[in-house]
Residue, then its C-alpha position, 0 to 999 in steps of 0.5 A: m500500500s502506498v504512503t498517504l500524503y496530504f493535499p492542501v486544497d486551499e493552498a493548491d496551485p498547478d505546481l503544488a498539485a503537480d508535486y503531489l502527483e509526482l510524490t504519490s508516483f515516487f512512493s507508490p509500489d507500482r510507480q504510478a499515480l492517477t491524475s484523477d487521484l487529485i480529485n479524491a485528494q481534494e475531497i479529503g482535504a476540502e475545508e469548505d462546502y460548495a454551494d453549487v455541485e457543478d462548480e465544485i466539480q469544475i474547480r476540481e477538474d480544473i486543478v487536475s488539468q492545470a497539474t497535468r499541463r504543468i507536468a507536461g511543461r516540466q517534461s518538456a523543459i527538463g528532458q531526460a533529467y525528468p524522472f517521471d513520464l505522463d501518458e498521452n492521455g494525461t491520466v497516468l504519471t509514472f516514476t521512471g527514475n534511473d539511479t545512474h542519472l544524476g540529473q534525475t537525482a537532482y530533480l528528486l532532491c529538489l522535490i523533497l526539499s520543496h515539501l519540508k514542513s516550513v514550506s509545504p504540508i504535503l509530507e508533514g505527518s506522513t511516514v516518509y517525512p525526513d527526520e532532522a538528521d536527514i534534513a541536514n543531509l539533504r540540505r548539504y547534498f543540495q549545496y553540492f548539486s548546486t555547485a555542479a549546476l553552477a559549474a555547468e551554467v558557466g561551463g567551468q570550475a566550481w567550488s563549494f564555499g558555503h559552511p561547512r565546506p566539504d574539505h573542512s577548510g577555514f574561510l580565508e584558507k579557502l578564499k586564498e585557494i580559489w583566488g590563487i587559481l583565479r589570479d584576479g585581485s588579492v585576498d587581504p582582509d580589511p581590519s574591520a572585517p568580521q573575525r570569524p566568518q563562515d562563508d559571508q553569505i556566498d555558497i558557491f564560486a564558479w568561473r570559466k577561464h581564458p587560456d591567456g590567464l588574464p582578468g575579464f573572465l566569466l565569474a559567478g557567485a551564488q547563494v543556496a537557499t532551501g528555506a521558506n524565506w529564500k526570497e529574502k536572502s538576496i546577495k546582489s548588493h552584498l557581493t558587489d558592495v561588501f564582499w570585495k571591500r571586506w576581503f580583498g586588498r586589490q579587488p577583482v576587476s572581472q564582473l561577478v554574476c550573482y546567482h540564487i539557487i533554490p529547489f522550488a518550482r516557480p510559477d512562470a508569472s512570478f519568475r521575472d520578479d524573482v530574477a529582478v530581486l535575486g539575480n539569475v535564478l537556478h530552480r527545479l526546472r533548471i538544476p537537473y539538466r545543468v547537473a547532467q551537463a556537469a557530469d560531462l564536464h567532470i568526465n572531461g577533467t573540469s574540477i567541480e568540488a564535491f562532485e563525487l559526493l553526489y552519489q550519496t544522494t542517489s543511495w539515500l533516495t533509493k532507501y527513502r523511496q522504500l518507505g512508501n512500501g513500508a520498508a525500514h529506513g536507515 
């Protein structure tokens, strides 16, 4: 018997409904979810009675059709990195996950992180809700997948700079290591800078070098955010107005591109404002195929910090899915 999830009817939007179907399919023993399951879920979760039965039916059917359109859009946008398949009639969603495809692993990681209780009630109270240790690990894994995604975004090397760093290095030690390779500017903290910085809000650095070794290369810095307050964590002004002045005697002249990396699926209508507030945004419909591209970069010798740790997530997800079948999780 498949695990029972909660569908919050009063909060329903196309993305939330699509996520509900994906999670139902993911945990189902037969790997399938019927899109009509959404109608049953709405009946269970409804908190109000409709005055008109026909209106009620229409509203519920509209949510189903919106969800299936959103799923079809995801499948089109993400391609082979999307671990589900919607049949031609839009009636059955099948989990087709491949353990060897890191892009698909990235999608599933984003999906789970999108439904921690601070963000969504779908998993809350179920037998598959991750414990605190698992949540900490999932956020750490997402940092590493984000590093890989940003490497592919710029087509070059990337470092996981956010605390705690995978190599357990100190802040200045890591910053000097990175800029010893970039060679644009010099790390020399101002006396007024914080004495015990962890990462000073920067979770990832990535660059694409030129053979001449001179400044003026593509350079990106990113904040990774998985909490409900992700949109309040813009680092655009901090990167340009604070970070260089704190930690560099001779500041870099290469123009840094600011990124925000989140596990959430965002409505198309809201996305322009997301970018205006945060800089370039990598989200659930972008991270998976970028991670798949990063795998090719890594094979061809591009250094992507913590890339080898991505497979830990695949192993965790395999065990996690078994919870839907009543298996023990450890």
